[in-house]
N, C-alpha and C positions, 0 to 999 in steps of 0.2 A: 421553585423552592430556593430560599436564600442559602448562601454559603456553598453553592454548587458551581463546579467548573466542569464544563463538558467540552471535549476536544474531538474533532474529526480530522483525519489525515488521509492523504492519498498521494501516490506517485505515478509517473508515466514516463515511458521511454519509447522513442520512435526508432526501432531497430534493435535495441538490446544487445550490444551497445549502440548508442546513437544519441541524438539530442534528447534531452529529458527535462521534465519539470515536476514540481511538487506543489501541493496545496494543503492548507490547513484552515480550519475554522475553530476559533477559541471563543467559547461563550462563558463569560464570568458574570453570574447573576443577570443583570439587565443589560449587559453590553456584549456586543459581538465584534470580533476582530478577525479579518481575513488576512492570511499570510501566504506567501508563495515565493518561488524562485526557479532558476533553471541552470543547467549545465550543458555545454555543447557536446560532450561525449561522456555518456554515463549508462547506467543500467536501471531496470525497473526496481531492483532491490535497493540500490543506492538512493533512488529518489523516494522510496517508501521510508527508508531510514531518515533521510534528510527532512522529510515532512514532520516526523515525530520530534526530531532534535530541534527543529525550528520552533515548533509549538511549545515544547517544554522550556526552551531557552527564553521564549517570549514572556513566560510567566514570571521569570526572574527580573524582568525589566519594568513591570507595572506594579502599581500599588494594589495589592489584593485586599478585599474587604475584611478578611480575618485570616488568622493562621490555621483556624479549625474549619477547613473546607473539605468537601467531598470531590475528588478528582476522578473523572471517568474518561478514558480515551478509547475512541472507536476507530478501528482500522480494518480494512479488508485484506490485509497482508498477514497470513499465518507465519510467514518467515519472520516478520518483525515481532509479532506477539510471542511466538515460541522462543525466539532468540532472547527477548527481554525478560521473559518469565522462567525459562528453563535452561537455556544453553549458555548465556553470556558469562555467568559466574564461573562455570566449569571451564570455559575457554580461557578466561583470565587466569584461573588457577593453574592451568596446564600450559601457560606461556603462549596462548593463542594458537594452540594446536588442537584440531578436532580429534574425535575418537577414532577416525580413520587415518590419523597421523598426517593430516594435511594442514597447511596454513589456513587459518580462518579468513574467508573472503570478507572484504570491507572492514578489516580490523580497525582502521582509523575512525570509521563512523560508529562502530560498536563501543570503542573507547570513549568517544564523545557522548554517546547516549548514556553510558554509565555516569558520566559527569553530571549531565543535566537531570538524571533520575535521582541523584543524591538528595536525600531529605524529603522526597515526595512519595506519598503513598498513592499509587496509581492503580485504579481498577481497570484492567485491560479487557476490552470487549471486542470480539470479532463480529463484523457485519458483512453480509454478502454484498458484492459489488453489483451495481445496476439493478437493484430490486426496489427502488423507489424511496430509499432513506435519504431525506433532503440533505443532511449534512454530508453524507458520502457523495451524493451526486454533485453538490457544489464544489467539493474538493477536487473531484474528477475534472470538472470544468476548468478550475484554476490550473491544475497540473497539466492538462492537455494544451491549454492556451500557452503556457510557458514553454512546453515542449515544442510547440509549433512556432515559437519565437514571436508571439504576439504579447501585448501588454494588457492583461485583464485589469479592470477596475476593481480594486480591493477595498471593501467596506470596513470602516471602523466607526462605531457609534452605538447608539441605543438600539435595543431590540425593537422598540416601538417604531423606529424608522427603517428597520432592516426589511428589504424586499422579500426575504424568505421567512414567512411568518411561522412555519412549522419546523424551524431549524433543529430544535432539540427533540423532535419526534422520531423515535427509533422503531416505531411499529413496522412490522414486516408487510410488504406489499405482495401478498400471495399470488395475485393475478400475474405479476411479472415473472415470478418464479415458476408458475405453472406454464407460462408461455415458453420459458427457457427449457423446461423439462417436458418437451413435447411427448405426447403419447405414442408418436410414431417411433419406430426403431431408429436408433442412432445411425445405423448403416444406410438408412434411406434419407437422412437429412443432409443437405449440402454442407460441406465443411466451410468454416470461416478460414481455417488454416490447419496446418499439421505441425506438430512440435516433435523434434527428434533430439536424442542425446547420444553422442558417440564419444566414448572415452572421456566423459564428463563435460564435453563441449556441447552446449545446447543451442539449437538453431530453430527458426520458424520458417515454414514454407507455405506458399500460397496454393500449391497444387500437390496432389499425391505423387505425381511423377517426379517432382523435385525431391520429395521426402524419400521415396523408394530408391532413387538413385544414390542417396547418401547412405542408407542403412542396409541395402540388399547385400547379403553375403558377408556382412561385418558382424562378428560375434560381440555379445555384451551390449547391444544397442537397445534403446527404448524409443518408442514413437507412439503418438496418440493424436487423434483428430480432435480439434476444438471447434465447437459449433458457433461460438460468438467471441467477442473480444474479452469478456470476463473469464471464460473458460481458458483462453490462451494465456491470459495474465496469471491465472491460478496455477497452470502447469509450469510456467516459467518460474514462479515463486517457489513452487515445491521442488522442482528439479535443480534450480540454481542454489537453493538454500541448504541443500543437504551436504 
């Protein structure tokens, strides 16, 4: 459909903090633009925000077919979507202090996001990570490539010559979700990692022994098993975003 702009974004960090990258795919009518970048020391949430900022900033640099367009942005980061649609204006009004009386993390990027959102009517949509949505999968590939300090080839051109023919298809791949939500009890499924939070500091652990050593006997801690990279990422976004 004409006059449509569709954006997919994703971020990645190796270590959280650690080297990170972000990726975005911007589809404007019959053209596709791949974007990305990296930082040597960053977090998942900063890369998720950077991906959105990059994509929205890019729109200001190209000739759009019309001012009357429909803009939809798909992200697998609830931290970004909730921040952009619920939290950021309250933070700004309160001098960038949260309801818990703490300084807002990543204030510099939230301020930049407010700038690039100005004048744009954005339909924010959450998509699950790694469930077969082509745009999300491609952004993940770009983001992880940059995080690993490689240089992915970024496409810019017509959709007719784009290798991903179903880039704007956001239908849900139920088979992958079913695989992720195994009918076996979680306690019987091998962990991909464990995530712990102690006094607001979040860490990931490859073994339960490492996690247990950190949280045992410490009050006010949180910890949870992640079965795959997507679950680990979701936990990091939730716990670091609060």
